[in-house]
C-alpha positions as CSV (number, residue, x, y, z in Angstrom):
1,M,-20.5,-11.9,54.2
2,N,-24.3,-12.1,52.9
3,W,-25.9,-8.4,53.3
4,T,-29.4,-9.7,52.7
5,K,-29.2,-12.0,55.6
6,Y,-27.8,-9.1,57.5
7,I,-30.5,-6.4,56.9
8,L,-33.1,-9.2,57.2
9,Y,-31.7,-10.1,61.0
10,I,-31.5,-6.4,62.1
11,T,-34.9,-5.8,60.9
12,L,-36.4,-8.9,62.7
13,I,-34.6,-7.8,65.7
14,T,-36.0,-4.3,65.5
15,F,-39.3,-5.0,65.0
16,S,-39.4,-7.8,67.4
17,S,-37.9,-6.0,70.3
18,C,-41.2,-3.3,70.2
19,G,-44.3,-5.1,70.3
20,I,-46.4,-6.5,67.3
21,Y,-46.2,-4.5,63.7
22,D,-48.2,-5.1,61.2
23,F,-48.6,-4.1,57.7
24,R,-51.1,-1.3,58.8
25,G,-48.3,-0.2,61.3
26,T,-50.0,-0.8,64.7
27,N,-47.9,-1.3,67.6
28,I,-49.7,-3.5,70.1
29,P,-48.2,-5.4,72.9
30,E,-48.4,-9.4,72.0
31,D,-50.2,-9.9,75.3
32,I,-53.1,-7.7,74.0
33,Q,-56.2,-9.4,72.5
34,T,-59.1,-7.6,73.0
35,F,-60.7,-3.9,73.4
36,S,-63.7,-2.5,74.6
37,V,-65.6,0.5,73.9
38,G,-67.9,2.3,76.0
39,F,-71.2,4.2,74.9
40,F,-69.9,7.9,73.6
41,N,-72.8,9.8,75.4
42,N,-73.5,13.2,74.0
43,E,-72.9,16.1,76.7
44,A,-72.6,19.2,74.1
45,D,-74.9,21.8,74.2
46,L,-76.0,21.5,70.8
47,V,-77.1,17.7,70.2
48,N,-77.0,15.5,67.0
49,P,-79.5,12.5,68.1
50,S,-77.3,10.1,66.1
51,L,-74.1,11.3,66.9
52,S,-73.5,9.1,70.4
53,I,-74.2,5.7,68.2
54,D,-72.4,6.5,65.2
55,F,-69.1,7.5,66.6
56,T,-69.2,4.7,69.3
57,E,-69.9,2.3,66.1
58,K,-66.9,4.1,64.1
59,L,-64.9,3.7,66.9
60,K,-65.6,-0.4,67.5
61,T,-65.2,-1.1,63.1
62,K,-61.7,0.7,63.1
63,F,-60.0,-1.3,65.9
64,Q,-62.0,-4.6,64.1
65,T,-60.9,-3.8,61.0
66,E,-57.4,-2.7,61.5
67,T,-56.3,-4.3,64.2
68,Q,-56.7,-8.2,65.4
69,L,-58.2,-7.2,68.5
70,G,-61.3,-9.1,69.4
71,L,-64.2,-6.8,70.9
72,K,-65.3,-7.5,74.1
73,S,-68.4,-5.7,75.6
74,E,-66.6,-4.5,78.7
75,E,-63.2,-5.0,80.2
76,G,-61.1,-5.3,77.4
77,D,-57.3,-5.3,77.4
78,Y,-57.7,-1.6,76.0
79,Q,-60.7,-0.1,77.5
80,I,-61.6,3.0,75.5
81,N,-64.5,5.4,77.2
82,G,-65.8,9.1,77.1
83,Q,-68.0,11.7,76.0
84,I,-69.1,13.8,73.1
85,K,-67.8,17.3,74.6
86,R,-68.6,19.8,71.8
87,Y,-70.7,20.0,68.4
88,S,-71.0,23.5,67.7
89,V,-71.3,25.8,64.9
90,T,-69.7,29.4,65.2
91,P,-68.5,32.4,62.9
92,A,-65.3,32.0,61.6
93,A,-64.5,34.9,59.5
94,L,-66.6,37.8,59.0
95,N,-67.6,40.2,55.9
96,A,-67.9,43.7,56.6
97,Q,-70.9,43.9,54.0
98,T,-72.5,40.7,55.2
99,G,-71.6,39.5,58.6
100,A,-70.4,36.2,58.5
101,A,-68.6,35.1,55.6
102,Q,-67.5,31.4,56.8
103,T,-68.9,29.5,59.8
104,Q,-66.9,27.3,61.6
105,F,-68.0,23.5,62.5
106,T,-66.2,21.9,65.5
107,I,-66.7,18.3,67.2
108,T,-64.3,17.5,70.4
109,V,-64.7,14.0,72.0
110,H,-63.1,13.5,75.6
111,V,-61.4,9.6,75.8
112,D,-60.4,8.1,78.8
113,F,-58.1,5.0,77.6
114,T,-57.0,2.3,80.2
115,C,-54.9,-0.5,79.4
116,P,-54.8,-2.3,82.7
117,N,-51.7,-4.4,81.7
118,Y,-49.7,-1.2,80.8
119,S,-51.0,1.7,83.0
120,E,-48.0,3.7,81.6
121,K,-50.1,3.8,78.3
122,D,-53.5,5.2,80.0
123,F,-54.7,8.7,79.1
124,S,-57.5,11.3,79.2
125,K,-57.3,13.7,76.3
126,D,-59.7,15.6,74.1
127,F,-59.4,15.3,70.4
128,T,-61.1,18.0,68.5
129,S,-61.4,18.5,64.6
130,S,-63.3,21.2,63.0
131,Q,-63.9,22.6,59.5
132,T,-65.3,25.7,57.7
133,F,-68.0,26.2,55.5
134,D,-69.5,29.1,53.3
135,A,-72.0,31.2,55.9
136,G,-74.3,31.2,53.3
137,V,-74.9,27.5,53.2
138,E,-77.7,26.1,56.0
139,F,-75.8,24.3,58.2
140,N,-78.4,21.5,58.2
141,S,-77.7,20.7,54.3
142,V,-74.3,20.2,55.0
143,E,-74.2,18.7,58.6
144,N,-74.5,14.9,57.9
145,T,-71.4,15.2,55.6
146,L,-69.2,17.3,57.9
147,S,-70.3,15.7,60.9
148,N,-68.9,12.2,59.1
149,E,-65.8,13.8,57.8
150,L,-64.9,15.1,61.3
151,T,-65.9,11.9,63.3
152,D,-63.5,9.8,60.8
153,I,-60.5,12.0,61.5
154,I,-61.4,12.0,65.2
155,V,-61.8,8.3,65.3
156,Q,-58.0,8.3,63.5
157,Q,-56.8,10.4,65.8
158,I,-57.7,8.2,68.8
159,F,-56.7,4.9,66.9
160,A,-52.9,6.5,66.2
161,Q,-52.8,7.6,70.2
162,I,-54.0,3.9,70.9
163,A,-52.8,1.4,68.4
164,L,-49.9,3.5,66.4
165,D,-48.5,4.7,70.0
166,W,-47.1,7.6,68.5
């Protein structure tokens, strides 16, 4: 028996029975061809004026570059909607001499995901990421960098939940 053919046969059966996998690791059913992303309004108490558009565009770009799905303005096979719920800066660690030693910056995004063809995939969930920084640093001097880092992490979490099906 040729073991190479046997292993190839088993591999093909395994991957073909579970949906479409590509070399990036996505697991999207064959009949899913499109996605839509609604505008993520910023409903947080502290509002970064560019966060809504930046986050929405990052999410669209992630799906466009890492899947073969086509973007629709609405009613895609995968429908992603939500709101930015938290954008906050809070003391994270205290110092006896000076008060706050570190500050924590947190972003939470609520996502409502709908897949009309596979309703068992639907979810409504919050995704959160946070990072601490030195309390002596002015938030506005690190805000753009930290905001970009945290939104990248949240976009990856959402992508993993939807496209990687973990």
